[in-house]
C-alpha positions in Angstrom: 90.2 102.2 91.7 89.1 99.0 90.0 89.4 95.5 91.3 91.0 93.5 88.5 91.7 90.0 89.8 92.4 87.8 92.9 95.0 85.1 93.5 94.9 82.6 96.4 97.2 80.1 98.0 97.4 77.8 101.0 99.9 77.8 103.7 99.5 75.0 106.3 95.7 74.9 106.7 95.3 78.7 106.0 94.1 80.4 102.8 95.8 83.6 101.8 94.2 85.9 99.1 95.7 88.7 97.1 93.1 91.1 95.8 94.6 93.3 93.0 93.2 96.7 92.2 94.4 99.0 89.5 94.5 102.8 90.0 96.1 105.1 87.4 99.8 104.6 87.7 99.9 101.3 89.6 98.6 98.5 91.6 97.1 98.4 95.1 97.2 94.9 96.5 95.3 93.8 99.6 96.7 90.5 101.0 94.3 88.9 103.5 94.5 85.7 105.5 94.0 84.5 109.0 93.1 87.2 111.5 93.2 89.8 108.7 94.2 93.3 110.0 96.3 96.3 109.1 99.8 95.2 110.0 102.0 96.8 107.4 102.2 98.7 104.2 104.8 98.3 101.5 105.5 100.5 98.4 107.4 99.1 95.5 109.0 101.4 93.0 110.4 100.1 89.7 113.5 101.6 88.1 116.2 100.8 85.6 119.8 100.3 86.7 122.6 102.1 84.9 123.5 98.8 83.2 119.9 98.5 81.8 118.7 95.8 84.2 115.2 96.1 85.6 115.0 96.5 89.4 112.8 97.9 92.1 113.2 99.1 95.6 110.7 99.4 98.4 109.7 101.4 101.5 107.6 99.9 104.3 105.8 100.8 107.4 104.7 98.4 110.2 102.0 99.5 112.5 102.8 99.4 116.2 103.2 95.9 117.6 103.3 94.4 114.1 106.0 93.0 111.8 104.1 92.8 108.6 105.7 95.9 106.9 108.9 94.3 105.7 107.1 91.4 104.1 104.6 93.9 102.5 107.6 95.8 101.2 109.3 92.7 99.8 106.1 91.7 98.1 105.6 95.2 96.6 109.2 95.2 95.4 108.7 91.8 93.6 105.5 93.0 91.9 107.0 96.4 90.9 110.1 94.7 89.5 108.2 92.2 87.4 105.3 94.4 86.3 107.1 97.7 86.0 104.2 99.4 87.8 104.3 101.3 91.1 102.8 99.0 93.7 101.2 99.4 97.2 100.7 96.3 99.3 98.5 96.2 102.4 99.2 93.2 104.6 98.2 91.9 108.0 97.9 88.3 108.8 98.3 86.4 112.0 99.0 82.7 112.4 98.7 81.7 116.0 101.6 80.0 117.7 103.7 80.1 114.5 107.3 78.9 115.0 110.4 80.7 113.5 110.8 77.8 111.0 107.1 78.1 109.9 107.4 81.9 109.7 110.5 81.6 107.4 108.6 79.1 105.3 105.6 81.3 105.1 107.7 84.3 104.0 109.4 82.1 101.3 106.0 80.7 100.2 104.5 84.2 99.9 107.5 85.6 97.9 107.5 82.6 95.5 103.7 82.8 95.1 103.9 86.6 94.4 106.5 86.0 91.8 104.3 83.5 90.0 101.2 85.6 90.0 103.1 88.8 89.1 104.2 87.2 85.8 100.6 86.1 85.2 99.4 89.6 86.0 101.6 91.3 83.4 101.5 88.6 80.7 97.8 87.9 80.8 96.0 90.9 82.2 98.0 94.0 81.5 100.1 93.6 78.4 98.6 96.8 76.9 99.0 99.2 79.9 101.7 101.9 79.9 104.5 100.7 82.2 107.3 102.6 84.1 110.5 102.6 82.0 
């Protein structure tokens, strides 16, 4: 497994970092931030719809007493759909006393951020690797 790049963003006063590794067949992405821990794992699987459109689905696992799995799954799905590579996302961040509105904004921010760097990843770093059809 080889570390290939890192992306970072800010939410409120917190820094969030995505470290991207490549292993034959896909990406492993570790997203770290405040109170970094194992909270959830998401797996993104790209596929082609019958109409020829690119898509992806995901599976996720949250560790007991955590809710990070679904977000990890959504992030993995976004990366897989854009890059066409199988993707595993490891995620566990904790923002103390976060409100429901802030949590929704964090999720939206992370999903938009992931979309941006996924395009960068495939366009700038991996244009020559074999992708899933």
